[in-house]
C-alpha positions as CSV (number, residue, x, y, z in Angstrom):
1,M,-50.7,-17.6,44.7
2,P,-53.2,-18.8,42.0
3,L,-52.0,-21.5,39.4
4,A,-53.8,-18.9,36.6
5,E,-52.1,-16.4,38.5
6,Y,-48.9,-17.9,38.4
7,V,-48.8,-19.0,34.5
8,E,-49.7,-15.2,33.5
9,N,-47.2,-13.4,35.9
10,Y,-44.3,-16.0,34.8
11,I,-44.9,-17.8,31.8
12,V,-47.4,-15.7,29.6
13,D,-46.2,-12.3,30.2
14,P,-42.4,-13.2,29.7
15,L,-43.0,-14.5,26.3
16,T,-45.7,-11.7,25.2
17,D,-43.2,-8.6,26.9
18,G,-45.7,-8.1,29.3
19,L,-48.2,-7.9,26.5
20,H,-50.5,-10.4,27.6
21,N,-53.9,-8.4,28.5
22,V,-53.4,-6.3,25.4
23,L,-53.6,-9.7,23.2
24,R,-56.5,-11.3,25.1
25,T,-58.2,-7.9,24.8
26,T,-57.7,-8.1,21.2
27,A,-58.4,-11.3,20.5
28,Q,-61.7,-11.1,22.2
29,H,-62.4,-8.1,20.1
30,L,-62.1,-9.9,17.0
31,V,-63.9,-12.5,18.0
32,D,-67.1,-10.6,19.7
33,P,-66.6,-6.8,19.4
34,S,-70.0,-6.0,21.5
35,S,-68.7,-8.3,24.4
36,T,-65.1,-6.2,25.1
37,P,-64.5,-2.6,26.5
38,P,-63.8,-0.3,23.7
39,L,-60.3,-0.9,22.5
40,P,-57.7,2.4,23.1
41,T,-57.1,4.1,19.7
42,T,-53.8,3.3,19.4
43,I,-55.1,-0.7,19.1
44,A,-58.3,-0.1,17.1
45,S,-56.7,1.5,14.5
46,R,-53.8,-1.9,14.5
47,V,-57.1,-4.1,15.0
48,D,-58.8,-2.6,12.0
49,S,-55.4,-2.4,9.0
50,A,-55.1,-6.2,10.2
51,V,-58.3,-6.9,9.5
52,H,-59.7,-4.6,6.6
53,T,-56.7,-2.6,5.1
54,H,-54.0,-5.1,5.0
55,P,-56.2,-7.9,3.6
56,S,-57.3,-5.3,0.8
57,I,-53.9,-4.0,-0.2
58,A,-53.0,-7.9,-0.2
59,H,-55.8,-8.4,-3.1
60,T,-54.9,-5.6,-5.2
61,L,-51.3,-6.6,-5.2
62,T,-52.1,-10.2,-6.6
63,Q,-54.4,-8.7,-9.4
64,V,-52.0,-6.3,-10.5
65,K,-49.2,-9.0,-10.3
66,Q,-51.7,-11.2,-12.3
67,V,-52.1,-8.1,-15.0
68,T,-48.6,-7.2,-15.4
69,S,-47.7,-10.9,-16.1
70,E,-50.1,-11.7,-19.3
71,A,-49.4,-10.9,-22.2
72,I,-51.0,-7.4,-24.0
73,D,-53.1,-8.4,-26.8
74,M,-52.4,-5.6,-28.9
75,A,-54.8,-7.2,-31.9
76,A,-58.0,-6.1,-29.7
77,L,-56.8,-2.9,-30.7
78,I,-56.3,-2.9,-34.1
79,R,-59.1,-2.7,-37.0
80,F,-56.8,-2.6,-40.5
81,P,-52.9,-3.0,-40.5
82,A,-52.1,0.4,-41.2
83,E,-53.7,1.5,-38.1
84,L,-50.2,0.4,-36.3
85,F,-48.6,3.6,-38.0
86,L,-52.2,5.8,-38.0
87,S,-52.2,5.5,-34.1
88,E,-48.7,7.9,-34.3
89,S,-51.0,10.6,-34.8
90,E,-53.4,10.4,-32.4
91,W,-50.7,10.0,-29.9
92,A,-51.0,12.1,-26.4
93,G,-47.6,12.0,-26.1
94,A,-46.7,14.4,-29.1
95,R,-48.1,17.0,-26.1
96,W,-46.0,16.0,-23.6
97,R,-43.2,16.7,-26.3
98,E,-44.1,19.7,-27.4
99,E,-44.1,21.2,-24.0
100,K,-41.1,19.5,-22.8
101,V,-39.7,21.2,-26.4
102,G,-41.0,24.8,-25.4
103,K,-39.6,24.1,-21.6
104,A,-36.0,23.1,-23.0
105,E,-36.3,25.9,-25.3
106,G,-36.9,28.6,-22.4
107,D,-33.9,27.1,-20.3
108,D,-31.9,27.3,-23.0
109,T,-32.5,31.0,-23.1
110,Q,-32.1,31.7,-19.5
111,A,-28.9,29.8,-19.8
112,M,-27.5,32.4,-22.2
113,T,-28.4,35.4,-19.9
114,S,-27.1,33.6,-16.9
115,D,-23.1,32.9,-16.6
116,E,-23.6,30.1,-14.1
117,S,-25.8,28.1,-16.0
118,D,-24.6,28.5,-19.5
119,G,-23.1,24.9,-20.2
120,Q,-25.7,23.1,-18.2
121,G,-28.6,24.7,-20.2
122,A,-27.1,24.7,-23.9
123,S,-25.7,21.1,-23.3
124,E,-29.2,19.6,-22.0
125,Y,-31.3,21.6,-24.7
126,L,-28.3,20.2,-27.3
127,A,-29.0,16.5,-26.1
128,F,-32.8,16.9,-26.5
129,A,-32.8,18.4,-30.1
130,I,-30.3,15.3,-30.8
131,K,-32.7,13.0,-29.4
132,S,-35.7,14.5,-31.6
133,H,-33.5,14.2,-34.5
134,Q,-33.1,10.7,-34.5
135,E,-36.6,9.9,-33.7
136,A,-37.6,11.9,-36.4
137,Q,-35.1,10.0,-39.0
138,A,-36.0,6.7,-37.5
139,K,-40.1,7.8,-38.4
140,A,-38.5,9.3,-42.1
141,T,-37.0,5.9,-42.7
142,G,-40.0,3.4,-41.2
143,D,-37.2,2.1,-39.0
144,S,-39.8,0.6,-36.4
145,T,-37.2,-0.6,-34.1
146,T,-35.5,2.7,-33.2
147,E,-38.9,4.7,-33.5
148,F,-39.7,4.4,-29.7
149,A,-36.2,3.6,-28.6
150,Q,-35.9,7.3,-27.0
151,D,-39.4,7.5,-25.3
152,E,-38.8,8.5,-22.2
153,P,-40.6,7.4,-19.1
154,G,-42.2,10.8,-18.5
155,V,-44.3,10.9,-21.5
156,L,-45.7,6.7,-21.2
157,Q,-47.1,8.1,-17.9
158,Y,-48.4,11.2,-19.1
159,V,-50.3,9.3,-22.0
160,L,-51.2,6.7,-19.3
161,D,-53.1,9.1,-17.2
162,Y,-54.5,10.4,-20.2
163,A,-56.4,7.3,-20.9
164,A,-57.5,6.7,-17.6
165,D,-58.9,10.2,-17.9
166,V,-60.9,9.7,-21.0
167,I,-62.0,6.2,-19.7
168,A,-63.4,8.2,-16.6
169,E,-64.6,10.8,-18.9
170,L,-66.5,8.5,-21.1
171,E,-68.1,6.2,-18.5
172,A,-69.3,9.2,-16.5
173,H,-71.4,10.4,-19.6
174,R,-72.3,6.6,-20.0
175,Q,-73.7,6.5,-16.7
176,D,-75.5,9.6,-16.6
177,G,-77.1,9.3,-20.2
178,T,-74.8,12.5,-21.6
179,W,-72.6,10.8,-24.2
180,Q,-73.1,11.9,-27.4
181,V,-71.6,9.9,-30.0
182,K,-69.6,11.8,-32.8
183,I,-69.0,9.8,-36.0
184,E,-66.1,11.6,-38.2
185,D,-65.2,8.3,-40.2
186,K,-68.2,7.4,-42.0
187,E,-67.1,3.9,-42.9
188,S,-65.5,2.9,-39.5
189,E,-69.0,4.3,-37.4
190,E,-66.4,4.4,-34.8
191,D,-66.9,7.3,-32.2
192,A,-64.4,9.6,-32.6
193,R,-63.3,9.8,-29.0
194,L,-63.5,5.9,-28.5
195,R,-61.2,6.1,-32.1
196,E,-58.5,8.8,-30.4
197,L,-58.5,6.2,-27.1
198,R,-58.4,3.4,-29.0
199,L,-55.5,4.4,-31.2
200,N,-53.5,6.1,-27.8
201,L,-53.6,2.5,-26.3
202,L,-52.2,0.7,-29.4
203,A,-49.7,3.4,-29.2
204,L,-49.0,2.7,-26.0
205,A,-49.1,-1.2,-26.5
206,K,-46.5,-0.6,-29.2
207,R,-43.8,0.6,-27.2
208,A,-44.1,-2.5,-24.5
209,P,-41.3,-5.1,-24.7
210,L,-42.1,-7.5,-27.9
211,D,-42.1,-10.6,-25.0
212,K,-44.9,-9.0,-23.5
213,I,-46.8,-8.8,-26.3
214,Q,-49.5,-11.5,-28.1
215,R,-48.1,-12.9,-31.4
216,L,-50.1,-10.8,-33.8
217,P,-52.1,-12.5,-36.5
218,A,-50.4,-11.8,-39.9
219,E,-53.3,-9.7,-41.6
220,L,-53.2,-7.2,-39.3
221,V,-49.4,-6.3,-39.5
222,P,-48.2,-4.6,-42.9
223,E,-45.7,-7.1,-44.6
224,H,-42.7,-5.1,-44.5
225,I,-42.5,-5.0,-40.8
226,R,-43.5,-8.5,-40.3
227,H,-40.0,-9.1,-39.3
228,F,-40.1,-7.1,-36.4
229,V,-43.7,-8.1,-35.1
230,P,-44.4,-11.4,-33.3
231,I,-46.8,-13.1,-36.0
232,V,-49.0,-15.9,-35.0
233,A,-47.8,-17.9,-38.3
234,G,-44.3,-18.4,-37.6
235,P,-41.6,-17.8,-35.3
236,L,-40.7,-14.7,-33.6
237,S,-37.6,-13.2,-35.9
238,L,-36.0,-9.7,-35.2
């Protein structure tokens, strides 16, 4: 038996569980695809994943990790201090809450006509009503520490999706040359759609953990809430 055949049969194949030819063909294909016969479909798909898909995914994950590790520059979204509160008037999450209230009321009505679900539907609606009342009280008293404590992942995802859609819409209009600027506030001279997007992003940023937000210049924060907000001028106090 030739030495090369012996090495292949008794050394290499046992090491590769009999896949020596597969590995050799794949390696040749990676070096020079034109010099080898077409790979079997299953092997070709794995080669494509290894060469194209996995590196792309790894790059994307690296970018996501870099973004999530950086603090949010909320100052870039603020033009004057009062916008920290005015942003709530543009909060797209209010629509999500209205839909949820309507659904809860409908579920409660249905539960009242069903012996099987009566207790559960009423208790769910009561819990939601209590939560809404607590949030209303927090807004009325200006308690910024509890105003957003009851936000659920659903509403945050809703606003994230909404903001992404607005950005895509504005970009499409920009590329097509169909963007018509609409200015409602003559003092700011800011496009109404851009302002709505900016204030929604600001409202989202307000709901991030404080340690994920860059310190704000004191002049961008109303004086009566500066002890809640990380300020550039001094240490963070809670």
